[in-house]
C-alpha positions in Angstrom: 53.3 -126.0 271.3 53.1 -129.5 272.7 53.0 -132.8 270.9 52.5 -136.3 272.2 54.4 -139.1 270.6 54.3 -142.8 271.3 57.7 -144.4 271.9 57.8 -148.2 271.6 60.8 -150.0 273.1 61.3 -153.7 272.3 63.5 -155.3 274.8 64.8 -158.8 274.5 65.7 -160.1 278.0 68.5 -162.2 279.2 70.0 -165.0 277.3 67.9 -168.1 277.4 64.7 -166.1 278.0 62.3 -166.1 275.0 59.8 -163.6 276.4 59.5 -160.2 274.6 58.6 -157.2 276.7 57.0 -154.2 275.0 57.1 -151.0 276.9 55.0 -148.1 275.5 55.6 -144.7 276.9 54.1 -141.3 275.9 56.7 -138.5 275.7 55.7 -134.9 275.6 57.6 -132.8 273.0 57.5 -129.1 273.6 57.9 -126.9 270.5 59.6 -123.5 270.9 56.9 -121.7 268.8 53.4 -121.5 270.3 50.2 -120.7 268.4 48.0 -117.8 269.5 44.8 -119.8 270.0 42.6 -116.8 269.3 43.7 -116.7 265.7 42.0 -119.8 264.5 39.2 -120.7 262.1 38.0 -117.6 260.2 40.9 -115.4 261.5 43.6 -117.9 260.7 45.1 -116.5 257.5 47.3 -113.5 258.3 49.4 -111.7 255.7 50.9 -108.8 257.7 51.6 -107.4 261.2 52.8 -104.2 262.7 53.8 -103.3 266.3 53.4 -100.0 268.2 54.1 -99.3 271.9 50.5 -100.1 272.7 49.3 -102.7 270.1 50.3 -105.5 267.8 48.1 -105.2 264.7 47.6 -108.3 262.6 45.9 -108.2 259.1 44.4 -110.8 256.9 41.5 -111.4 254.6 38.2 -110.2 256.1 39.7 -109.4 259.5 41.9 -106.8 261.2 43.0 -107.8 264.7 44.9 -106.3 267.6 46.6 -107.5 270.8 47.0 -104.9 273.5 49.5 -104.7 276.4 47.3 -107.0 278.6 47.2 -109.6 275.8 43.5 -108.8 275.1 42.7 -109.8 271.5 40.1 -108.0 269.3 38.9 -108.9 265.8 37.1 -106.5 263.5 35.6 -107.3 260.1 37.1 -105.3 257.3 34.8 -103.5 254.8 36.7 -104.3 251.7 37.9 -107.7 250.6 41.4 -107.6 248.9 43.0 -110.6 247.1 43.6 -113.2 249.8 47.3 -113.8 249.8 48.6 -110.3 249.1 50.1 -108.1 251.8 48.5 -104.7 252.4 50.3 -102.1 254.6 49.7 -101.2 258.3 50.9 -98.0 260.0 50.6 -96.7 263.5 47.5 -94.7 262.7 45.8 -96.5 259.8 45.8 -99.6 257.6 44.7 -99.8 253.9 41.8 -101.7 252.6 41.4 -102.2 248.9 38.9 -103.8 246.6 37.8 -103.1 243.0 38.0 -99.3 242.5 37.9 -98.5 246.2 40.6 -97.6 248.8 39.7 -97.3 252.5 42.1 -95.7 254.9 40.9 -97.2 258.2 42.0 -96.2 261.7 44.1 -99.0 263.2 42.8 -98.4 266.8 39.2 -97.9 265.8 38.6 -100.2 262.8 34.9 -100.6 263.4 34.0 -96.9 263.3 33.1 -95.8 259.7 33.4 -92.1 260.7 37.1 -92.7 261.5 37.9 -93.9 258.0 38.4 -92.2 254.7 37.5 -93.7 251.3 38.8 -93.0 247.8 37.1 -93.9 244.5 40.0 -94.5 242.1 37.8 -94.5 239.0 36.7 -90.9 239.8 40.3 -90.0 240.5 41.7 -91.6 237.4 39.3 -92.0 234.4 41.7 -94.5 232.7 41.7 -96.7 235.8 41.4 -100.5 235.3 42.4 -102.0 238.6 44.7 -101.7 241.6 48.2 -102.9 241.0 48.9 -105.2 243.9 52.4 -106.0 242.6 54.2 -108.9 241.0 54.8 -110.8 244.2 52.1 -111.6 246.7 54.6 -111.6 249.5 56.4 -108.3 248.7 53.4 -106.3 247.5 53.3 -103.0 245.7 51.5 -100.7 248.2 53.2 -99.2 251.3 53.0 -96.4 253.9 56.0 -94.2 254.8 56.9 -92.8 258.2 55.1 -89.5 257.4 51.8 -91.4 256.8 52.0 -91.0 253.0 50.6 -94.0 251.1 51.7 -94.9 247.6 49.3 -96.9 245.5 50.2 -98.0 241.9 47.3 -98.7 239.5 46.8 -100.3 236.1 45.3 -97.9 233.5 44.1 -98.0 229.9 47.0 -95.8 228.8 48.9 -97.0 225.8 52.1 -95.3 226.9 54.6 -97.4 228.8 54.1 -95.5 232.1 53.7 -96.7 235.7 50.9 -94.7 237.3 50.8 -94.3 241.1 48.9 -92.0 243.5 50.6 -90.6 246.6 48.1 -89.9 249.4 48.9 -87.6 252.2 47.0 -88.5 255.4 46.3 -86.6 258.6 44.6 -87.5 261.9 41.7 -85.3 263.0 40.3 -85.2 266.5 42.6 -88.1 267.4 40.4 -90.5 265.5 39.4 -89.5 262.0 41.7 -90.4 259.1 41.6 -87.7 256.4 43.2 -87.5 253.0 44.8 -84.0 253.0 46.5 -84.1 249.6 46.7 -86.4 246.5 49.6 -86.4 243.9 49.5 -88.3 240.6 52.9 -89.8 239.7 53.6 -91.0 236.2 56.9 -92.9 235.7 58.1 -93.8 232.2 59.1 -97.5 232.2 62.2 -97.8 229.9 61.6 -101.5 229.4 61.5 -102.5 225.7 58.4 -104.5 226.5 55.3 -102.5 227.4 54.5 -103.3 231.0 52.9 -101.7 234.1 54.3 -104.6 236.2 55.7 -103.6 239.6 58.4 -105.9 240.9 58.8 -104.3 244.3 57.6 -101.2 246.2 58.9 -100.3 249.6 58.5 -97.3 251.9 61.8 -96.3 253.6 61.8 -93.4 256.0 60.0 -90.5 254.2 60.4 -91.8 250.6 59.6 -94.8 248.5 61.6 -97.2 246.2 59.7 -98.6 243.3 61.1 -101.2 240.8 59.8 -102.0 237.4 61.1 -104.1 234.5 63.1 -101.2 233.1 64.7 -99.9 236.3 64.4 -98.8 239.9 63.2 -95.3 241.0 63.2 -93.3 244.2 60.0 -91.3 244.9 60.4 -88.4 247.2 57.7 -87.2 249.7 56.8 -84.2 247.4 56.0 -86.6 244.5 59.3 -86.0 242.5 61.2 -89.0 241.4 64.5 -90.1 239.9 66.0 -93.3 238.5 68.5 -94.8 240.9 69.3 -98.1 239.2 69.2 -99.2 235.6 68.0 -102.6 236.6 65.0 -104.0 238.4 65.2 -105.5 241.9 63.2 -108.0 243.8 63.5 -106.7 247.3 65.0 -103.8 249.3 65.4 -103.1 253.0 67.2 -100.6 255.3 69.4 -101.5 258.2 71.1 -98.7 260.1 72.2 -96.1 257.5 72.5 -98.7 254.7 70.1 -99.8 252.0 70.4 -103.4 250.6 68.7 -104.3 247.3 68.5 -107.8 246.0 68.0 -109.3 242.5 68.1 -112.9 241.3 71.4 -114.5 240.1 73.1 -113.6 243.4 73.0 -109.8 242.8 73.4 -107.5 245.8 73.3 -103.7 245.7 74.4 -101.5 248.6 73.8 -97.8 249.2 75.1 -95.6 252.0 73.3 -92.4 250.9 69.6 -93.3 250.9 69.6 -94.8 247.5 71.3 -91.9 245.6 74.3 -94.0 244.6 75.0 -97.8 244.7 77.7 -100.4 244.7 76.9 -103.7 243.1 78.1 -107.2 243.9 77.4 -110.7 242.8 77.9 -112.9 245.8 74.6 -113.2 247.6 72.8 -116.6 247.8 69.9 -116.9 245.5 67.7 -118.7 248.0 67.7 -115.6 250.1 67.2 -113.2 247.2 63.6 -114.4 247.2 63.2 -114.1 251.0 61.3 -111.5 253.0 63.3 -109.2 255.3 62.4 -107.7 258.6 64.5 -105.5 260.9 64.1 -106.3 264.6 66.2 -103.9 266.7 69.8 -104.3 265.5 69.0 -107.6 263.7 68.2 -108.4 260.1 65.8 -111.4 259.9 65.2 -113.2 256.6 62.3 -115.6 256.1 61.7 -118.1 253.3 58.7 -120.4 253.6 58.8 -121.6 257.2 62.6 -120.9 257.6 64.2 -117.9 259.3 67.8 -116.7 259.3 69.8 -113.9 260.9 71.9 -112.0 258.3 74.8 -109.9 259.5 76.6 -107.7 256.9 80.0 -106.3 256.9 80.1 -104.2 253.7 79.3 -106.8 251.0 80.3 -109.8 253.2 77.7 -111.5 255.3 77.1 -114.3 257.9 73.9 -116.2 257.6 72.6 -118.5 260.4 69.3 -120.4 260.5 67.0 -119.9 263.5 65.1 -122.5 265.4 61.7 -122.9 263.8 60.2 -126.0 265.4 56.5 -125.6 265.5 56.4 -123.5 262.3 57.2 -126.4 259.9 55.1 -126.4 256.7 53.8 -122.9 257.5 54.6 -119.9 255.2 55.8 -116.9 257.2 54.3 -113.6 256.0 55.6 -111.2 258.7 57.7 -111.0 261.8 57.1 -108.4 264.5 58.4 -107.7 268.0 55.8 -106.7 270.6 56.7 -106.2 274.2 58.9 -109.2 275.2 57.7 -111.6 272.4 58.3 -112.1 268.8 55.2 -112.8 266.7 55.1 -114.5 263.3 52.1 -114.4 261.1 51.5 -117.2 258.6 48.7 -118.6 256.4 48.0 -121.1 259.2 47.8 -118.8 262.2 49.7 -116.4 264.5 52.7 -117.8 266.4 54.9 -116.4 269.2 57.9 -117.1 271.4 59.8 -115.1 273.9 62.4 -112.6 272.6 65.1 -114.2 274.7 64.5 -117.6 272.9 64.0 -116.2 269.4 67.7 -116.0 268.5 68.4 -119.6 269.2 70.2 -121.2 266.2 69.0 -124.3 264.4 71.5 -127.1 264.5 71.7 -128.5 261.0 
């Protein structure tokens, strides 16, 4: 991104000379982050992205977009209109659309073909259905897709019991194009919170399972629909790096698991301003984002080193996702899609 500024230099000449000379120069400032100009106007707000070997998929209200290996950009109108600033998931084969009582599992590579999508009427599936549970945090969200193509969707119901209701959808790809729902499992988790609540703090797909956190605790949901309580407390966020899970909660709390969430060690030494961040794993690196700021986070057991990354050109934007596609790093925001070369991405900001 380039920006022109006007530099005014006032020079007072030699002693005894009363003349003032004003020199005006235009200096071109080059920002390290550049905007993808084909994501403007109606396609500007983006809440999620996902990279495969062939495509970078970018998702936002009303539009699902892709960038291919030749940098060709395509935009497709979505059929369902979800709440604008929530994040809905993308996978290699499909992305999820959601509105009212409807879910639509849409082929990521063929988003305009109705015959390639599968739809679910949640009201028919669950008579006590009220609405889709998009989660407590618009950035974290409460719907996700695991590596097996299973999608977990929590819902609000009329039930007077203090249960969290979610549906686990198994998907398959038919004829290399058609998304099909091959199986559906209803999951009902009792929320041990003393206050009746169906509030979901966090839901993340990790490998072939899911982690869901509610006010009364945190649960692991296995691919067959079984679940178990793994933490007696709620968490705000969770991510996996290598063979380690890191879970975060306000008031500096950090939880670490080395066995896929079966057991945990707890610490209270993590900075609060990054508890509320979003986390992305790019190769061997953990990247945290908060508003327009980005950081690398390197753990050694419960110790860590945090360094801010150069974000000139992203100021005043809110980062919603970070993806690596080919030799570039892409950042989606509410103000457009930005990119920079991978070799320049890890330049540190000098405070």
